[in-house]
N, C-alpha and C positions, 0 to 999 in steps of 0.2 A: 172559225178554224170548222172542219167537218169533222163526223165520225168517220168517215172512210177508213177501211182496213190499208192501211199501207206502211211500206216500209220505212223504218224509223229515218227519217231525214237529219238525225240529230246525233245519230249512232257517230263514234269516234274511231280511233284505230281502223282505218279504210287504207286499203292500197292509194297512193294516190295518183296512181296511174289507170287504175281499172276498174276498182271498186275491191272489196274485200266481201264475200257472203257468210264468212265466218262471223264478222263484225256487228253482222244484224244490219247491215245498211247495203245490199246488193246491187243499188245501183251507183253506189258512190258518192252519194251526195252528202255534205258534210254541213256543218251548223252555219248559220248566219239567223241575220233579222226577220228572215221570212221563211226561217224552217217552219214545216208544218202545212205551209202554205200549198196546195194543188192548183196548178194551170193549165187549162185547157190551150195550147197554141194552136191554133187553128189559121195562122198565115204562113203568107206565101212571101219570096222574095227575099226584102231587107227591112222596110219599116217594122213591119210586125214580128218578123222572128229576130229584130235587132232589141227591140222592145223585151221579147217574153226572156233573152239572153242575159239581158242585165236585171232580171226577176232570178234566175238562173243563180248567177252568180252568187246573189244575196242571200241562197238556200233554199228556193221553192222547188218544188217538184213539178217539172215541168213536161207538160205531155203535148208530143206535136202530132197533131190528128193531121195522117194527110191521105187523100186518095190511092188507095190498092195500085191503081196504074201510073205510075211517074213521080206522086207524091211533090213536092214542094219543086216548084219552075227552077227556082237556085240549084237543085241538084243535076241541071244541067247547063251550069252558068258558073265562068272563067274560062282562066288562061289557059287551061288544060285542056285540049279537046279528048284527052283519054279518061280525064277523070269527069268530064261529062258524060260520057256515054256508061261509065260504071254508076251513076246520078251519084256523083261524090264531088261534085262542082265546088272549083275554091270557094265559090260565094256563098255555098251551102254550108264548106265547113268551118267557115269563118265565124258561124253566128248561129251554130247548133250544137257546139259541145254543151254538154251536161244535161241533157233531154232526153226522153224516152219516145219512141216514135210506135205510132198505135194507126194501123190502118182502116178506115171505114170506107165506106162507099154509101152516104147519106141518101141517095137515092133508092135504097132499098128499104124494106121493114127494119129488114134486121138490124140494118147499119143504124137506122133511126133510132131504135131499140138500145143501140151500144152509148149511142150519143145521150139518151136521154138518163139512163143508169150512169153515165162519167158526168153528165150537169150536177146529178143529185149529190153526187159524192165530190164535187171541186169546190173552190172557194173563186175561179176568175175564170172567164172565157175571153180570149181576145184574138180577135178576127180581123180581118181589111180587105174582104171581100167588098165588091160595089153596093152601097147602099141599098137594101130589100134582098139581093138573095139569099142570104139567113132566113128572111120571114118566109121567104117563098120556097124555100125546104121544111117549112113547118116547125122553126125557132126563130121566133123574134124575139124582142124583150117580152112581150106579155108571158107568152110562154116558157121560157127560160126563168123569170120571176116566180109564175106559177111550179115550174117543177124545183127551184131552190131559192127561197126570199131572201138567202144569204150572199147570194151568187153576185160578183163583180162583174158587170160584162163591158167589155171595152172594144170599139171598134174605133178603127185606125182607116181614115180615105183619102183620095183627095183633095176634097173640098167641101167635107162633111157632111154629114145624113140629112142636111134640109138644104134649100135654096134652089136657082135654078140650075146651078151645074153638079148639085148632087149626083148626079149618074153618068156623068162625063169621066173617061177614065184618064189615067194620071200615073205619070212614072215620076220619077226623080228629077228628069230634063223639065218635064213638061212643068210640075211647081216651079223650079228656078226661074222659068221663064215668067209666068203669071204670076210671081211673089214681087217681081222686081226685081229679085236678085242679078240678075244677068246683064238689068240695066246698068247696074253700079259697079261689075265687074271687069276688069281689063284696064286698058287706056282709053282715054278718048278716040282713039284710031282703031283700036281693037273690038271696042264695048259694041252689043251683047255679049257677055262672055259666059260661058258654061264654067261655073268652080270643078276643078279635076276631081272632084268625088264627089259621092250622092248625099250630099250635106241636106236634103231637104228629107231623103229618107231619115236619115240621120238624129234628128233635129225630132220628127215626128214620132218614132220611136222612142227617143229620151223622154217625150212629152207624153206620152202611153204609160212608158212605165213609173214616172211621178205621180200622174194621176191616178194608177191604179195603187201603187204603196199608199197614197192618200185616204182613197174611197176603201180598203182595208182598215185602216186606221180609225176611219168616220164609223165602219160598220161594230165595231167595239164597241160604240158610243149609242148607235140606234138597233142592232141586231139584225139589220137591213141591207142586201144590196146596193147597189145603183149602176144607173147605163152610164157608160163616159162615150162621150163625142168626141174624136180627136179627127182637125181637120188639120190636113197637112199643109197647105194653104197659111192656113192664118199662123200655124205654128213657125212656119217661115219667117213670115211679116213678121210677125213680134219678135224676132231673133237677130232682124236688121239695126235694133237700135235706133243709134243718135242718125242713120240715115235715113228712117221713117222720122223720129222725131224732131230733126230740124224741119224736115217740109210743114208736120202738122205743128207745132208750136211758133217756129220763125220762119215759114215760107219759105223756106231755101230748098232750088229745084236740084233734086240729087242726081250727082253725074259720077262716070267714071275716074277715079283719080288714079289708076293704074296701083302701084305699091306705096303711094304717099297716104297719111293720114290727114284726113282732113280738118279733125279737131288742133291739129298742131302740127308745128316746125323748129326745127329738124326733127320730123316723127315720121321714118320712112323706110324702103331698102336701098342701100347707097353703095357704089362699087368702090373696090378696094384694090392694095396692090395683087391679092389673088382671093378669089370669092366674093360673095355677095352677103354685106353686113347689115342686118336689122338694126335701126336705130330709134328709141323712143325718149327723145330729150324734151320731157312735154314741160317740165317744170322751167322757171327761170334759172336757178341754181346749177339745174342739169345741162342747162343752153352751155351757161358759162363753164362751168366743169369741162363739158367737153371741147369747145374753144382751145381752152388752156393744153389740155392733153393731144388734141394735133396739132398744136402748135402756131392756132393762130388768134391769141389772143384779142388782137386788133379789131376782129369781127363781133366781140362783145358790144362796142360803143360805136360800130356803124348805126349809122340813122336807119337803115334798110331793116336791119335786122336786133334793134336793139330793145323791141318791146314784142310781146307774143302775137299782135295783130300785125304786124309790120313784116313779122317774120313769114308769119304767113301769106302776106302782099307779094311776100319777095322770094316767095319757096322755089325757082328753080334756078336764081341766081344764089342763094345759099347753099341750094345741094352741088353748084355747082364748085362754088367755094371750098369746101369741106370733103368734096371728093380728090379734087387737086389735092390735101394735104393726106385724105386717107390712102393715098396711092402709095405713100412710103411702106404701109405693113400689109401682109396681110389678113383677110379678115378674124382668121381666130385668135391673131396676137393684138389686132383693135378690143374683141372681144373680153378677153382677160384685163386686157389695161381700164377701159373703159368702164367693166362691171364692178371690179374693185374698188372702183372711184363713187360708185351710187348712180352711174349712167346707164340706165336700161337698152342693154345691147348682145344680138347674138347673130353666131353667123347663120346663113340658111342651109339647111343642111338636105340633101337628098333623103328618100326614103330609106333607102339602106344603111346611111349615117345614122340616121334619127335611131331606128334602132338597135344598132350598135353602141351609139354612146352612151358613156359614164351613167347619167343619171337613169336612163329607162330601163339598164342592166339592175342597177342598184333596186331599182322599183317593181322589180319582177315581173313585168307586164306582159312579156312572151311566157309561153308554158308550150311545155313538149307533153305530146298524148300519145298512145299507141295509135296507128296508123286505124280508121275505120277498116274492119274484114282482116285486117293483118297486115305486113308489108315490113319490110326491112328497115326501112326513114321512119322514123317519128313523123307525127302531125305537131307543126308548130302553130301558135293561135293564138291571140290576147286576149287575156280577161278584159277589166277595165281600170280606171284610174281610179278609183276606191277603195280605202283602208278602213276596213271595222275595228277597232279596236286592234289597229297594229297590225292586220292582217289585211291583205292584199287577197283583189275578188281573182280567185283562178279555179278555172274550171278542173276537175276531178276524173271524168269521161268524156270519151273521143264523141265526136258527133254519130247519131245512131245511123246505121243501113235502114232502106225504108222496110216500115213494119217489125223491125228486129224485136221490139217490144210487145207486140202484139198481143199473144197469148198468155204473157204475166199480166198484163195490165187487166185483161178481158177477167183474168182469175180475180185479180182484187175489187173486181167489181160484181162477183159473186156467179160470174158462168162456173159450169162446171164442164170435164172435157170433152163430154160430148152435144153439150151445148155449143162449142168452142167449133168442134169438128162441122157440126152443121153451120154454123157462122160461114166458116171460109167454106164447104161445100155449097153454100145458095149465095156465094161472091159477095156479103156484105163485110168480109174483111179482108 
């Protein structure tokens, strides 16, 4: 950690909704494994902001560095046009709670000075510009390392900082297609198909958060920071697991299987009397239990289904036999019966159903915060699925308005009131 003058992120007794200046923790940041770590989040849209959000939920003081005119593009993205106009798009609100906003124009001398001071007093700088952009602004890795040898610098890009595609622009859908993900998503008739959510962005963000945390631990041994190069393409490829390994190891050509799991049968999605049901009877004993519970013990000894490989070879026939039996009850009833007997099974839920499920509510995944800038209705956002010492990762302060904390952060960096006024008048912040 650095010796920057900071609000104490480990202070307790804070108002969980908005922080409590009287507590010594004006930003409302709580304790956590990364308490005392300052992160400069210079990212836009999703992969980078998602990575920084994970760090913030683990206790880091995350300063979101934005351009004065518009800020993060995600401020204009989301299902509500009215929120987009207010620079509070749903996409932004989802990933930026627990952060402070500092607006800086790096193309001005004053803005560059602000970033130099911030780098000197920070532990991590995270960016997802195209490769070379930050260097052209005068802040390449050599410069950053010279300013602060303990700085961990992480760059997220579509294809990485090297290679023939390094400068190619990329969003989530581009990576889904380039990684092979889309080629194996959907049925043989509908593939290639995009996943219904930005999985490549999310995986890239998780990889960056993991790498940053690892680099911070390594710094404790060496005393030096490091440069991290996160390729969304490679992260997406490594996340496909057996789809890729079956090709590398066994020479199998990957193909779209719809809702079937290619490693076993019966393992996939099945129609019931009411609703779809996922079943993963991957073990022999699970298959036999399933057959008995649906009233079809004869399937156990059927030569088409008796062995693991034969069940995969006759998957369609087995699915037909099982779905005829499953039609007798709704998915929820089968889920309870099969799960209690040790056969993995669960009804397929919609997003609202998932959010309202007893499991998700019990684990406190969704949190209410005051709406940025005020408003009658609270803001509902997700934390993350990690508990540290039994405590869920919960945001305590809402996403920031654009530039909301600029003066506060500049004062922490040593600027006095007159200098801050000069920076504003010069358009640097």
